[in-house]
Structure formats: structure tokens, C-alpha cells
N, C-alpha and C positions, 0 to 999 in steps of 0.2 A: 504494500500500500504506500502511496505517495502523498505527501503533504504539500498542498498549494496554499501559499500565504497571499492574501489580498490586502491592498491598501484602501483604507477608508477615505472618503472625501469629506467626511464630517469635519467642519472647521477649515477646510481647504477650498477657497473660493477662486483659485486660479483657473485658467483654462486647462482642460484635461490633458493637453499636450505636455504641460509642465509637470503634472502629476505622474505621467508615464515615465518621465526621466527619473524622478525620485524613486519610484518603485523598482525600476531596473537596477539602479545603483545599490538599493538595499537588498537585492536578491529576492524580491517578491514576484508573484506571478501575474496578478491582475488587479482590477479595481472593483470595489463594492461601493455603490453610490445610489442615491435616490433616483428613481425614474424621472427623467426630465418632464417639466410641466407642459411642454408642447411637443407635438409630433415633429415639428421642424428642428427643435433642439435635439430630440432623440435621434433623428436621422444624421444630424451633424456629428454627434458623438459616436454614432454607429460607424461613420466613415473613419473617424480617428482610430477607433478600436480595431477596425478591420485592416487599416493601413499598417498598424503596428503589430497585428496578430495578438492582441491582448484580450484575455477573457474578462467577462463582466458578470457580476452578481447584482441584480437589480433590487432596490428597496421600494416596496409599495407601501405608502402610508394611506390609511383610509380614515374618513371621518374628520379630516382636519390635519393639523400638524402633529408634532410628537404627542402633545396633549390633545385628545380628541374633543370635538364639540360634544358637550354632554347631551344635547338634544338629538344627535345623529342616531338614527335607528339602524337596525341590522341591515335593512334594505338599502339605506344610505351608504353604509360601509361596503356592501357588496357592489353597488353601482360604482363607487370610487375604484374598487379593485379591478373591475372589468375594464374601466377606462384606462387605468394605469397599465394593465397588461397589454391592451391594444397599442399603447404608445411604446411599450418596451419591446414588442415583438421584433422590430427592425434591428434592435441591438443584439439579437441572438444571445440572450443571457443564459448562463449555465443553469440558473434557477432564480426564483424570486423570493426574497426574504420579506415576509409580510409582517408589518408593524400595524396590527389591526385591532378593531374592536375596542371595548371599554371595560375597565376593571370594575365598574359598577354593575355589570351584567352578572346574572347568576351563572352557575356552572352549566345549566341546561342551555341558556342563551349563548354562552361562549361556544359550546359544542355545536349548536345549530349553525352559528356563523362559520366556524372552522370547516365543518363538513360541506357546507354550501360553497365556501370560498375554494376549498380543495377541488370540488367538482368543476367550478369555473376554470381553474387552472388546467385541469385535465382536458376540458373541452377545447381550450385554446392552445394545447400542446406545451404548456409551461408548468414546470414543477414549482409548487409553492411550499415554502418552509416557514412555519409559524413561530415567531420569536417570543421568548419570555421577556416581558418588559413591564416595568411599573407604569401605571395609568392605562394599561392595555390588557388584552386577554393574557392569561397565564402569568399574572403579576406576582403570584406567590406559589411556592411548591404545593401548598395544601389545596388551593383551588385547582391547580393543574392536575393533581392526582384524582380529584373529583371529576374533572372533565374527561380524562383519558378513557374510561370505560364506555363513553358515549360516542367515541370517534370511529370513523372508518379505519380499518387496520393499516391502511397504507398512508395515512397522514404522517408527515414528518415535521421535525422541529428544528429551530435555531436556538441554541443554548447560550444565553448570556446570564451566567449564574450570579454575576455581580448584583443584578437587580434583586435576586432572591435573598442574598446576604443582607442587603439593606432593609428589605421589607421584613425580614425576620430578626434583624438587629444582632446577628451572630453568624459565625462560620457554621455551616450546616454539617458538622462532623460528629454529632452525637450518634451512638450506635442505633438509635431509633430512626435516624434520617436515611431511609432507604428510598432512593429515587430511581432505582434500576428500571422500573416500568417506563419512566420517561427517558432515561439515558439510552435505553435500547432503541429509541426511535429518533435520536438526534441525527440530523443530516449535516449541520453546519455549526461552527463555533465562532462566536464573537468573543474575543479574548481581551478582557479588561479585568484588572484585579480590584475587586470591591473589598470593603472592610465593614465592620459592624456599624459604623456611623456615616458611611458614604459609598458611592458607587465606583470611586476611583482613588486609589492611594496616591499620595503626592509623587512617588516614584516607585515602580515595581521592583527595582533593584535594591532599594533601601533595606538594610538588615532588620529594622524595626517592623517591616511588613513581610518578613520571611514566612510566617505562619499562614498569612492570607495567600501568598503566592503558592505555597505548597498545597493548600486546600484546593485552589482552582486547578492546579496542574494535576492533582489526583482525580478531579472530576473529568478533566480532558482525557486522561488515560483511560478511564472507564468508557468514555465515548469512543475513543479509538479502538479499544478492544472489542466493543460491541459492533462497530462498523466492520472491523476485520472479520468477525464471525459471520456477518451478513454478506460478506463477499465484496466489500468496497475495494476498488482499485485506487481511488483517489479520495482524499478527505480535504476539506477546506477550512481555513481559519483566518479570521480578520482581526488583527489587533485594533481595538476600538477605543483608545483613549480619546477624549474629546473635550471641547470647550463648554460653554453654556452652564457654568457652575460646577462642572466635573473637574476641570483643571483648577488646582488650587492657586490662589493669587494672594499677593501681599495686601494688607489693609491700607486704605486711603489711596494708594496709587493704582490698585487693581493690576499690578504687574504680575505676569505669570511666573511661578517659581521654577518652571521647567519648560523646555521646548517640546511642544506637542508632538511633532514628527519624530523627535529623538525617542520619546517614550514608546511610540508605536514601533519604531525600528528595533528598539531593545526587545520588546515582547516578540516581535516577529522572528528575529534572529535567535533569541533564546529558545523559542518553541520549535524552531527547525532543528536545533541541536537536541532538545528534549525529545522530540518525536523520533529522531534517528536512534537515540540511545534506547528509548522505550521499545522500539520495534526490533531491536537486536537482542533483547533480554532472553 
């Protein structure tokens, strides 16, 4: 099994051509980014990707921005998803990471949305992978475990465990914390190191956050092992340190305490080495 590392464009507002140079220098494989808002922009970016032979993971946001409109119904979210997939098709994404739904929905409503969204993706020939994310579906492990039994058996997930760490205010390493039913269906990893009071440690290499790093790496190992057992030839991981309150800043000046891209490069290169070591055990 091979690990492909993708560069997030979260917080990177430059033209995609500049981002491609960065990812090549860091030894990354492709780009993970939001699906462009217009078909014209999608086609322009599709031409850039094709010209450089760079793979793409699309992010579909439904019902608004990262925080959904609270009034948006399941039908509204599904309408947004279909429209996003139509725009994404020309970019030939490997798959679509769905940041969808609302955490206020019951487990039954979340399952209904996921099953219907999954069917839309199948009808359009695009694989949808549903992300664990605060304010969205699958915001906590406990809701997720309640949703799982109601899903089509071929529904897959994107694991961003940092959200669960914050929502539960602890590293989920108690003997009772068995998430194997979820981990066995993870398709993609968004790699950010969360801690009990936040979704992103100041720097993942800092020794004071070693326990949090080990916890996340242990989760990723379980995912890789499950994927290998399912016959995966390639697995994907996107280091996803970002701005918007995730990146720590100094008081009064709001100056960032670390360079955002360097954090993601560190995670990407560290996990490439970690993956290689894990697969040769």
C-alpha cells in the first residue's frame, strides 16, 4: 500500500499554480481544496491540474460555509451537494470529501442525509467520503456510533479525529473508547493534531504535545491496517493545519506563532516516514 500526501489550500489564497510548486518541493502528491464556486473557475483549475498531472480531492460544503445555516434543511444540503458535484466533475477528483449536514440533527436525520448524499455521488460517478467535523454531521464519536448502524454498508468516511478530541475534551485513549466500527470504514485522513482544549496544537513537533501526536498516529495506524485488510493499494492523507483561530497567535498583534505551511510540511513528511516504518513492521 502506498501513501499519497495532499496539500490543503485552506488558508492559501494564491493561484493554484503557486501551490503546485510548494507541494512538489515538499514531496506531496496532490491538492485537497474546496470545489470552486463557479463552473468557469472549476474548468480553469481543471486545466492547471491536468497540465501538471496533479490529482485532486474535492471538498463539498453544503448548507453554507464551515458553519452551516441553521435553517438549511436536509433537502437544502442535498441540493448544494449535487450542484457542487456537477461543478467538480470536470476536475476529475479522486473523490469528494463532504463537509455536510448539521450537528443539531438527530442520528436518524444524519443517517438519512448521508445515505441520500452517498446515492447522489454514486449516480454521478463520484465517491463521497463523509468527514467528522464539529458543527456538522459526525461531530462526536458517540453520535457517529449511533449513526453507523443506519448507513449503507459501502458508505465511507474522512477521519479528522482532532474534532472529536475537542468535542470530548480529552484524548480518546480510554480502554472503553472502541471506535473500530468507524475506523474500519475510513477512506481518507485529514491529519491535524488536536488536544483537549483545541483542534490544533501550536506545533506538532513540540515535546509538550508528544502524547497528542502519539494518540493521533495510533488512530492513523488503525486506519491503515484496516485499509490494508480491505485491499487498498493507495491511502491518502492531508495535513490540515489551518488559520481561522486554529493557528495560535500572539495577543494584541495577532501575529502567528508558527508558519502555517511549515506545520503542514512537518506533518506530511513525518507521516510519510511513519507510514513507511509502520508498513514494514
